[in-house]
C-alpha positions as CSV (number, residue, x, y, z in Angstrom):
1,X,-8.3,19.5,8.9
2,X,-9.9,16.7,11.2
3,X,-13.0,16.7,8.9
4,X,-10.3,16.3,5.6
5,X,-8.4,13.4,7.4
6,X,-11.7,11.5,8.5
7,X,-13.3,12.0,5.4
8,X,-9.8,10.9,3.4
9,X,-9.1,7.8,5.7
10,X,-11.5,4.9,4.2
11,X,-9.9,5.7,1.0
12,X,-6.1,4.1,1.4
13,X,-7.9,1.2,3.9
14,X,-10.2,0.4,0.5
15,X,-7.0,0.6,-1.4
16,X,-5.0,-1.6,0.5
17,X,-7.7,-4.4,0.9
18,X,-7.9,-4.2,-3.3
19,X,-4.2,-4.5,-3.1
20,X,-4.3,-7.7,-1.0
21,X,-7.0,-9.1,-3.4
22,X,-5.0,-8.1,-6.2
23,X,-1.7,-9.3,-5.8
24,X,-2.2,-12.8,-5.9
25,X,-3.6,-12.7,-9.5
26,X,-0.2,-11.1,-10.2
27,X,1.2,-13.8,-8.5
28,X,-0.4,-16.1,-11.1
29,X,0.9,-14.1,-14.2
30,X,3.8,-14.0,-13.1
31,X,4.0,-17.6,-12.9
32,X,4.1,-18.3,-16.7
33,X,6.7,-15.7,-17.1
34,X,9.6,-17.8,-15.4
35,X,12.6,-16.5,-14.4
36,X,13.5,-14.5,-11.2
37,X,11.4,-12.1,-10.2
38,X,13.0,-9.0,-8.4
39,X,13.0,-9.2,-4.6
40,X,11.2,-6.2,-4.1
41,X,8.3,-7.6,-6.1
42,X,8.4,-11.0,-4.3
43,X,7.9,-9.1,-1.1
44,X,5.1,-7.4,-2.2
45,X,3.2,-10.5,-3.6
46,X,4.1,-12.5,-0.3
47,X,0.6,-13.4,1.4
48,X,1.6,-11.3,4.1
49,X,2.5,-7.8,3.3
50,X,-1.5,-6.9,2.1
51,X,-2.6,-7.9,5.6
52,X,0.5,-6.2,7.1
53,X,-0.6,-2.8,5.5
54,X,-4.0,-3.0,6.6
55,X,-3.1,-3.8,10.1
56,X,-0.4,-1.4,10.0
57,X,-2.8,1.2,8.9
58,X,-5.8,0.3,11.4
59,X,-3.7,0.2,14.2
60,X,-2.1,3.8,13.3
61,X,-5.4,5.9,12.7
62,X,-6.5,5.4,16.3
63,X,-3.0,6.2,17.6
64,X,-3.3,9.8,15.9
65,X,-6.1,10.5,18.4
66,X,-3.1,10.1,21.6
67,X,-2.0,13.8,20.7
68,X,-3.6,16.0,23.1
69,X,-3.9,19.0,20.9
70,X,-6.2,19.5,18.1
71,X,-3.3,20.9,15.3
72,X,-1.3,17.9,16.2
73,X,-3.9,15.1,16.2
74,X,-5.0,16.9,12.9
75,X,-1.6,16.7,11.2
76,X,-0.9,13.4,12.5
77,X,-3.9,11.8,11.1
78,X,-3.5,13.7,8.0
79,X,0.1,12.5,7.8
80,X,-1.3,8.5,8.6
81,X,-3.4,9.2,5.9
82,X,-1.0,10.3,3.2
83,X,1.6,7.6,3.9
84,X,-1.2,4.7,3.9
85,X,-1.7,6.2,0.2
86,X,2.0,6.2,-0.5
87,X,2.4,2.6,0.8
88,X,-0.1,1.4,-1.6
89,X,1.3,3.5,-4.4
90,X,4.7,2.4,-4.0
91,X,3.7,-1.5,-3.5
92,X,1.5,-1.4,-6.6
93,X,4.5,0.3,-8.7
94,X,6.4,-2.8,-7.4
95,X,4.0,-5.2,-9.0
96,X,4.3,-3.8,-11.9
97,X,8.0,-3.7,-12.1
98,X,8.5,-6.8,-13.9
99,X,6.3,-5.4,-16.6
100,X,8.5,-2.1,-16.7
101,X,11.9,-4.2,-17.3
102,X,10.4,-6.6,-20.0
103,X,8.9,-3.5,-21.9
104,X,12.9,-2.2,-21.8
105,X,14.0,-5.6,-23.0
106,X,11.7,-5.1,-26.1
107,X,13.1,-2.2,-27.9
C-alpha cells in the first residue's frame, strides 16, 4: 500500500498546480458575465486558495510518516492522497458552478 500511496502522491499535487494556474483564467471569463458570482466560486478563485491547497498537501504528506506502524502510515498516506484529490475535484466543480446555474436559466 505504501507503493500505491507514493506513486499516487504526485497526482493531486499536479492537479493542484493546474488548478492554481487555471483559476485566474476563470476569473477573466467571469468578469465578462457581469452579476454576482456565488460565494463558493469567489472563494476558490481567490489567489490564496490554490496556494493554500498546495501547501496543505505538501505539509500533510510527510506528516503521514509520523505514524510508527506501517499499516497506519500506509492508510494515512492513501487518505491524504484521496483528500487531496477530493479537494481538487470540489474546487473545480465550484469553478464551474456559475456555468451550471446559467444553464438552468436557458431552459
